[in-house]
C-alpha positions as CSV (number, residue, x, y, z in Angstrom):
1,M,-69.0,32.6,-123.5
2,T,-70.8,29.4,-122.7
3,T,-73.6,29.5,-120.1
4,F,-74.6,26.6,-117.8
5,D,-77.9,26.1,-119.6
6,E,-76.1,25.8,-122.9
7,M,-73.8,23.1,-121.5
8,R,-76.8,21.3,-120.1
9,V,-78.8,21.4,-123.3
10,G,-75.8,20.0,-125.2
11,A,-75.3,17.2,-122.7
12,D,-78.8,16.1,-121.7
13,K,-80.2,13.6,-124.3
14,R,-83.7,12.5,-123.4
15,G,-83.6,9.9,-126.2
16,L,-80.8,8.1,-124.4
17,V,-82.9,7.4,-121.3
18,R,-83.9,3.8,-121.8
19,K,-85.9,1.2,-120.0
20,V,-86.6,-2.5,-120.8
21,Q,-90.3,-2.9,-121.6
22,K,-90.1,-6.5,-122.7
23,A,-87.3,-9.1,-122.4
24,V,-86.6,-12.7,-123.2
25,A,-83.8,-14.9,-122.0
26,C,-82.4,-18.3,-123.1
27,I,-79.8,-20.8,-122.0
28,A,-77.7,-23.3,-124.0
29,P,-74.9,-25.8,-123.4
30,L,-71.3,-24.7,-123.9
31,T,-71.3,-26.5,-127.3
32,V,-73.5,-23.7,-128.6
33,V,-71.7,-20.6,-129.9
34,L,-72.5,-17.2,-128.3
35,P,-73.6,-15.0,-131.2
36,D,-71.3,-12.2,-132.4
37,A,-74.3,-10.0,-133.1
38,L,-78.1,-10.0,-132.4
39,F,-78.9,-8.7,-135.9
40,L,-78.5,-10.3,-139.3
41,P,-77.1,-8.1,-142.2
42,T,-80.7,-7.8,-143.4
43,G,-81.7,-6.0,-140.2
44,A,-83.7,-8.9,-138.8
45,L,-83.0,-10.4,-135.4
46,I,-81.2,-13.8,-135.2
47,D,-83.3,-16.9,-134.4
48,V,-81.8,-18.0,-131.1
49,K,-83.7,-21.3,-131.1
50,T,-82.0,-22.4,-134.3
51,L,-78.7,-21.7,-132.7
52,G,-79.5,-24.1,-129.9
53,F,-80.8,-21.9,-127.2
54,K,-83.8,-22.8,-125.1
55,M,-86.1,-20.2,-123.7
56,I,-86.6,-19.4,-120.0
57,G,-90.0,-17.9,-120.7
58,L,-92.2,-15.9,-118.3
59,V,-90.4,-14.3,-115.3
60,T,-91.6,-12.1,-112.4
61,P,-92.0,-8.3,-113.0
62,D,-88.6,-7.8,-111.3
63,G,-87.1,-9.1,-114.6
64,Y,-83.4,-9.7,-114.7
65,K,-81.0,-8.2,-112.3
66,F,-77.3,-7.9,-113.3
67,T,-74.9,-7.4,-110.4
68,R,-71.3,-6.3,-110.6
69,E,-69.3,-6.2,-107.4
70,V,-65.9,-4.6,-107.6
71,E,-63.1,-5.4,-105.1
72,S,-59.9,-3.4,-105.0
73,S,-56.5,-3.3,-103.3
74,A,-55.2,0.1,-102.0
75,V,-51.7,1.4,-101.3
76,D,-51.1,3.9,-98.5
77,A,-48.2,6.2,-98.0
78,M,-46.8,8.1,-95.0
79,G,-48.1,11.6,-94.8
80,Y,-51.1,11.0,-97.0
81,A,-54.7,10.6,-95.8
82,S,-55.9,9.3,-99.1
83,N,-54.8,6.2,-101.0
84,I,-51.9,6.9,-103.4
85,R,-52.9,4.0,-105.6
86,E,-55.9,1.6,-105.9
87,D,-56.2,-1.3,-108.3
88,T,-59.1,-3.5,-109.1
89,T,-58.4,-7.1,-108.0
90,K,-61.7,-8.8,-108.5
91,V,-65.1,-8.2,-110.3
92,L,-67.9,-10.6,-109.2
93,R,-70.7,-10.7,-111.7
94,S,-74.1,-12.4,-111.3
95,I,-77.6,-12.6,-112.7
96,T,-80.7,-13.0,-110.7
97,V,-84.1,-14.0,-112.1
98,T,-87.3,-15.7,-110.9
99,P,-88.8,-17.9,-113.7
100,L,-92.6,-18.5,-113.5
101,Q,-92.9,-21.4,-115.9
102,H,-92.8,-24.7,-114.3
103,G,-91.7,-28.2,-115.4
104,Q,-89.6,-27.5,-118.5
105,K,-86.8,-30.1,-118.7
106,H,-84.0,-27.8,-119.4
107,M,-85.0,-25.5,-116.4
108,S,-85.4,-28.5,-114.1
109,E,-81.9,-29.6,-115.1
110,L,-80.6,-26.1,-114.3
111,R,-82.4,-25.9,-110.9
112,M,-81.5,-29.4,-109.7
113,G,-78.0,-29.7,-111.1
114,A,-78.9,-32.9,-112.9
115,D,-79.0,-34.6,-116.3
116,F,-82.5,-35.7,-117.2
117,S,-81.8,-36.6,-120.8
118,G,-82.9,-40.2,-120.2
119,V,-86.2,-39.3,-118.5
120,E,-89.4,-39.9,-120.5
121,Q,-93.0,-38.9,-119.9
122,D,-95.7,-41.6,-119.6
123,P,-97.9,-41.5,-122.6
124,V,-101.0,-42.6,-120.6
125,T,-100.8,-40.7,-117.3
126,G,-98.5,-37.9,-118.4
127,E,-96.3,-38.5,-115.4
128,I,-92.7,-37.5,-115.3
129,V,-90.5,-38.7,-112.4
130,L,-87.3,-36.8,-111.6
131,D,-84.8,-38.0,-109.0
132,E,-83.0,-34.9,-107.5
133,P,-79.4,-35.8,-106.8
134,D,-78.0,-35.5,-103.3
135,L,-75.1,-33.5,-104.5
136,P,-76.0,-31.3,-107.5
137,I,-73.5,-31.2,-110.4
138,N,-74.3,-27.7,-111.6
139,G,-73.3,-27.5,-115.2
140,E,-72.1,-24.5,-117.1
141,Y,-74.3,-22.7,-119.6
142,R,-74.4,-19.9,-122.1
143,L,-77.0,-17.3,-121.3
144,L,-78.5,-14.7,-123.6
145,V,-80.8,-11.9,-122.3
146,I,-82.5,-9.6,-124.9
147,G,-84.6,-6.6,-124.1
148,V,-86.5,-4.0,-126.2
149,D,-87.7,-0.5,-125.7
150,G,-89.8,1.7,-128.0
151,P,-91.9,1.3,-131.1
152,A,-90.7,-0.6,-134.2
153,A,-89.8,2.7,-136.0
154,A,-87.6,3.8,-133.1
155,Q,-86.8,0.6,-131.3
156,W,-83.8,-0.1,-129.1
157,V,-82.6,-3.7,-128.7
158,M,-80.4,-4.3,-125.8
159,G,-78.7,-7.6,-125.0
160,R,-76.2,-9.3,-122.7
161,G,-74.5,-12.5,-123.7
162,Y,-72.7,-14.6,-121.1
163,G,-70.3,-17.3,-122.3
164,V,-70.2,-19.1,-118.9
165,V,-72.8,-19.0,-116.2
166,K,-73.4,-21.4,-113.3
167,L,-76.2,-21.7,-110.8
168,T,-75.0,-20.8,-107.3
169,T,-78.1,-20.3,-105.2
170,T,-81.9,-20.8,-105.4
171,G,-84.6,-19.2,-103.4
172,E,-87.4,-20.9,-101.5
173,E,-90.3,-22.5,-103.5
174,A,-93.7,-22.1,-102.0
175,W,-96.8,-24.1,-102.9
176,G,-99.9,-22.1,-101.9
177,S,-103.1,-20.6,-103.1
178,E,-101.5,-17.2,-103.8
179,G,-98.9,-16.7,-106.5
180,A,-97.3,-19.0,-109.0
181,I,-94.8,-21.7,-108.1
182,S,-91.5,-20.1,-108.5
183,S,-87.9,-19.9,-107.1
184,E,-85.3,-17.2,-107.5
185,L,-82.2,-18.3,-109.4
186,N,-78.8,-16.7,-108.9
187,L,-76.2,-17.4,-111.6
188,A,-72.5,-16.6,-111.3
189,V,-70.6,-15.4,-114.3
190,S,-67.1,-16.6,-115.4
191,T,-64.9,-15.4,-118.2
192,D,-65.4,-17.5,-121.4
193,E,-62.2,-18.8,-122.8
194,E,-63.5,-18.6,-126.4
195,I,-64.5,-15.0,-126.5
196,G,-62.1,-13.9,-123.7
197,T,-64.6,-11.8,-121.8
198,P,-67.3,-12.5,-119.1
199,V,-70.0,-10.4,-120.8
200,R,-70.8,-9.4,-124.3
201,H,-73.0,-6.3,-124.5
202,Y,-75.3,-5.7,-127.5
203,L,-77.1,-2.5,-128.5
204,G,-78.9,-1.9,-131.7
205,G,-82.1,-1.3,-133.5
206,T,-83.7,1.5,-135.4
207,G,-83.6,3.8,-132.3
208,A,-79.9,3.2,-131.8
209,L,-79.2,3.9,-135.4
210,A,-81.1,7.2,-135.3
211,A,-79.1,8.2,-132.2
212,N,-75.7,7.5,-133.8
213,V,-74.4,11.0,-133.3
214,D,-75.4,11.1,-129.6
215,L,-74.0,7.6,-129.0
216,G,-70.6,8.7,-130.3
217,Y,-69.7,5.6,-132.4
218,T,-68.4,5.7,-135.9
219,L,-70.5,3.9,-138.5
220,S,-68.8,1.0,-140.0
221,T,-68.3,0.7,-143.7
222,P,-71.0,-1.6,-145.4
């Protein structure tokens, strides 16, 4: 006869409690292919820069927030207090982040909804002049967020790949003596036609491999 403590010991896996200690994120135009995997067959991580992604860089300690709002439609029936059927009708996904680095061309294009490909920097004064459009034309981007947890010998690599994201709102930007110049960015997620999904989740590393039994996935054939 199984006791409660025996069930709990079999279910509770401390090694599956994860947190993201470090993270990086990068964006790319839609012409860049979202990677099928974060790891090469050798076990090394892919080089996102060679794929065409550009790094977002330093962000606030809040990191990256992934929101998933589910909307549903219910069916009622006479004589029943509870819904007899409920179906998901919409899932609104978004990413929120506050970058700290200031002035990068690709991030200025993202924030202002503009194309600055023809803008040059003065070689004498270092000056860059950007004209913000009255009506932003917010382009669509690929987004890749990669986080790690644990030491190299037992490291977990977690990632989220988005085939289509678009800037929807920006927070206020303050110029003052306290804190860095920054503005919160909110990106809406759409389903990518190429991969057929709005989000591609990645999970790997030496820690994930060691926890194969607890994770419950069958190892693929080499």
